[in-house]
C-alpha positions in Angstrom: -16.3 0.9 7.3 -18.8 -1.9 7.8 -22.1 -1.3 9.6 -20.4 -2.3 12.7 -18.0 0.4 12.5 -14.8 -1.9 12.0 -12.6 -1.4 9.0 -12.7 -3.8 6.1 -9.4 -5.3 4.7 -8.8 -4.1 1.4 -5.8 -6.0 -0.4 -5.4 -3.5 -3.3 -5.0 -0.7 -1.0 -2.0 -2.5 0.4 -0.4 -2.6 -3.0 -1.4 0.9 -3.5 0.4 1.8 -0.1 3.4 0.1 -1.1 3.8 1.9 -4.3 3.1 5.1 -2.4 5.7 4.7 -0.1 8.3 3.8 -2.8 7.5 6.9 -4.6 7.2 9.2 -1.6 10.8 8.4 -0.5 12.4 7.3 -3.5 13.2 3.7 -2.8 12.6 0.2 -4.4 11.7 -2.4 -1.6 12.9 -6.0 -1.9 10.3 -8.7 -2.6 10.8 -9.9 1.1 10.4 -6.3 2.5 7.2 -6.0 0.2 5.8 -9.4 1.7 6.6 -8.3 5.2 4.9 -5.0 5.0 1.6 -6.4 3.8 1.2 -9.9 5.2 -1.6 -10.5 7.5 -0.3 -13.6 9.2 2.2 -14.4 11.9 5.3 -12.2 11.1 7.5 -14.5 13.5 6.7 -17.6 11.3 7.4 -15.8 8.0 10.7 -14.5 9.3 11.6 -18.1 10.4 10.8 -19.4 7.1 12.9 -16.6 5.3 16.0 -16.9 7.5 15.7 -20.6 8.0 16.3 -20.1 11.8 14.1 -20.2 14.9 12.9 -16.6 15.8 12.9 -15.4 19.4 10.8 -12.6 21.0 12.8 -10.3 23.3 10.6 -8.2 25.4 12.4 -4.8 25.5 10.0 -3.0 27.8 6.3 -3.1 28.7 4.0 -0.9 30.7 0.4 -1.3 31.7 -1.7 1.7 32.5 -5.3 1.2 33.0 -6.5 -1.6 30.4 -3.7 -0.7 27.9 -0.5 -2.6 27.5 2.4 -0.7 25.7 4.7 -3.4 24.7 8.1 -3.0 22.8 9.8 -6.2 21.5 12.6 -7.3 19.1 12.4 -10.3 16.9 15.9 -11.8 16.5 17.3 -14.9 15.3 18.8 -17.5 17.7 22.2 -16.1 17.2 21.0 -12.6 18.2 20.7 -10.9 14.8 17.9 -8.4 15.0 15.2 -8.7 12.4 12.5 -6.5 13.4 11.1 -4.1 16.3 7.6 -3.8 17.3 5.5 -1.5 19.4 2.0 -2.5 20.5 -0.8 -0.9 22.3 -3.0 -3.8 23.5 -6.3 -3.3 25.0 -5.9 -6.1 27.9 -9.5 -5.7 28.8 -10.8 -7.0 25.5 -8.4 -9.9 25.4 -9.0 -13.5 26.6 -7.5 -13.6 30.2 -5.0 -16.2 29.4 -3.6 -14.1 26.4 -3.0 -10.9 28.4 -1.3 -13.1 31.2 0.9 -14.7 28.7 1.8 -11.5 27.0 2.7 -10.0 30.5 4.7 -12.8 32.0 6.4 -14.3 28.9 8.5 -13.4 26.1 5.8 -14.5 23.8 4.9 -13.3 20.5 1.3 -11.8 20.1 0.6 -14.2 17.3 1.7 -17.2 19.3 -0.4 -16.0 22.4 -3.6 -15.5 20.2 -3.2 -19.1 18.6 -2.4 -20.6 21.9 -5.8 -19.4 23.2 -7.6 -20.3 20.0 -8.5 -16.6 19.5 -9.5 -15.8 15.8 -8.5 -12.3 14.7 -8.0 -10.3 11.4 -5.5 -7.6 10.7 -6.1 -4.3 8.8 -3.1 -2.3 7.3 -3.5 1.3 8.6 -0.3 2.7 6.8 3.3 2.4 5.8 6.3 4.8 6.6 9.9 5.1 6.6 12.2 6.4 9.3 15.9 7.4 9.4 18.0 7.3 12.7 18.5 11.1 12.7 14.7 12.0 12.4 12.5 12.7 15.6 10.1 10.0 14.3 12.9 7.2 14.7 11.7 5.1 17.6 13.4 5.7 20.7 13.5 1.9 21.5 15.5 1.0 18.3 19.1 1.5 18.2 20.3 4.0 15.8 22.6 1.3 14.4 19.8 -0.4 12.9 19.9 2.3 10.2 17.0 3.3 8.0 13.7 1.4 9.0 10.8 0.6 6.9 7.4 0.5 9.1 3.8 -0.6 8.9 1.0 0.0 11.3 -2.0 -2.2 11.5 -4.8 -2.9 13.8 -6.1 -6.3 15.1 -9.5 -7.1 15.5 -11.4 -9.9 17.3 -15.1 -10.0 16.3 -15.0 -6.6 14.7 -13.5 -5.2 18.1 -10.2 -3.5 17.9 -8.0 -5.3 20.4 -4.5 -3.8 19.5 -2.4 -1.5 17.3 0.9 -2.8 16.3 3.6 -0.7 14.4 6.5 -3.0 13.2 9.9 -1.6 12.0 12.0 -3.4 9.7 15.5 -2.5 8.8 15.7 -1.4 5.3 17.7 -3.4 3.0 18.9 -6.1 5.5 16.5 -9.0 4.6 
């Protein structure tokens, strides 16, 4: 933790998390899966580069309770192939007004909204996990047909203030 109380990015810890996940569940992640799990940039753009297709954000559901927006989305190719699901807890009161407005009214990715509003952020990896369709931890908003999911959880900070927590679910062995 820094003096301000915000977590500091620690890239070697990301590598340790990857190795730990692989050892814990007895799998070997592909290079693409490893990159997606530790990247600290806009996932949508990375997926577009990997698939050579435009990637669309489809809002599955979102609920606002008080100052928090609970948002569930699917990222898919233009042909409808699902690439990733995500659930975000966004502290709307801490965001630039336009970002919150765009996220509530449009099928816009979080990274796109932050960049459009010229908001500078940093991401800190909180953990990696794996989820099987028959486990209780499998996210209810993801169809079981997605199969085994690998997941990462990270927090997004603006000026050392946490503004959102995001968990992304990636179908294992499909990218």
